[in-house]
C-alpha positions in Angstrom: 26.0 53.4 -32.2 25.2 49.7 -32.0 21.2 48.7 -31.3 20.9 45.8 -28.9 17.6 44.0 -28.8 17.1 41.5 -25.8 14.0 39.4 -25.5 12.6 38.0 -22.8 10.6 34.5 -23.1 9.4 32.5 -20.6 9.4 28.6 -20.8 7.3 26.5 -18.9 8.9 23.1 -17.6 6.7 20.5 -17.2 6.6 19.1 -13.6 7.7 15.2 -13.4 4.7 13.2 -12.2 4.9 11.6 -9.0 3.9 8.0 -8.4 0.7 8.8 -7.1 -0.3 10.7 -10.3 -0.1 7.4 -12.6 -2.8 5.3 -12.9 -2.1 1.0 -12.3 -3.8 -2.2 -12.8 -2.3 -5.0 -11.0 -2.3 -8.5 -12.1 -0.7 -11.4 -10.4 -0.2 -15.2 -10.9 2.2 -18.1 -10.0 3.5 -19.7 -13.2 4.5 -23.1 -14.2 7.6 -23.8 -12.0 5.8 -22.2 -9.0 7.9 -18.7 -8.9 5.3 -15.7 -8.5 5.0 -13.2 -10.7 3.3 -9.6 -10.5 2.5 -7.1 -13.2 1.2 -3.6 -13.1 -0.1 -1.8 -16.0 1.0 1.8 -16.0 -0.7 4.5 -17.4 0.9 8.1 -17.8 -1.3 10.9 -17.8 0.9 13.5 -17.0 2.3 15.9 -20.2 5.5 14.6 -20.4 7.3 11.2 -21.7 9.0 9.0 -18.6 11.2 6.6 -17.7 10.5 4.4 -14.4 12.8 2.5 -12.7 11.4 0.5 -10.0 11.7 -1.6 -7.0 8.5 -3.8 -5.8 8.8 -5.6 -2.0 6.6 -8.6 -1.5 4.9 -8.9 1.4 2.9 -11.8 3.2 -0.4 -11.5 4.8 1.4 -10.8 8.1 2.9 -7.6 6.1 6.6 -9.8 6.5 8.6 -9.0 3.3 9.0 -12.1 1.4 11.0 -11.2 -1.6 12.2 -8.6 -3.7 12.6 -7.5 -7.6 13.3 -4.5 -9.6 12.2 -3.7 -13.4 13.1 -0.8 -15.7 10.2 1.0 -18.0 12.1 3.0 -20.7 9.6 5.0 -21.8 6.0 5.5 -21.4 5.3 8.5 -23.7 2.1 11.2 -22.5 -1.2 9.0 -22.3 0.6 5.4 -23.1 0.0 2.9 -21.3 3.3 -0.1 -20.5 3.9 -2.6 -17.9 6.1 -3.1 -14.9 6.7 -6.9 -14.1 8.1 -8.1 -11.1 9.3 -12.0 -10.7 10.1 -13.4 -7.6 12.3 -16.8 -7.6 11.3 -19.2 -4.9 8.3 -17.3 -4.0 4.8 -17.8 -2.8 2.0 -16.7 -0.5 2.3 -13.0 -1.1 -0.6 -10.9 -0.5 0.9 -7.2 -2.1 3.9 -6.0 -3.4 4.6 -2.5 -2.6 6.2 -0.6 -5.8 5.4 3.6 -5.5 7.7 4.2 -2.2 10.2 2.3 -4.4 9.8 4.1 -7.7 11.9 6.4 -9.4 10.5 8.9 -12.1 12.7 11.1 -14.3 11.4 12.4 -17.9 12.9 10.6 -20.9 14.2 12.6 -23.7 
């Protein structure tokens, strides 16, 4: 007769944060050739290392879309801070940039 031992172990899978779970500080400027640059400092306060792929849509003061750009941040470790940079060529008069709606967050291995 063979004795069989089965062990059951629960493994907690960390939940990915959403765009609203991260911490942001936004900066913008117009460079020397007149293009708009929008930089977002992102702090990962979650329990997992993440990768961010993001699309930014620029709006004027009348809420009209005037530009779009994208960026990828390969890895932001737990508790670390990194930057997303949107470069809007030939775009001026940006009132705000919506990037949270175009953000895809995945776990970085």
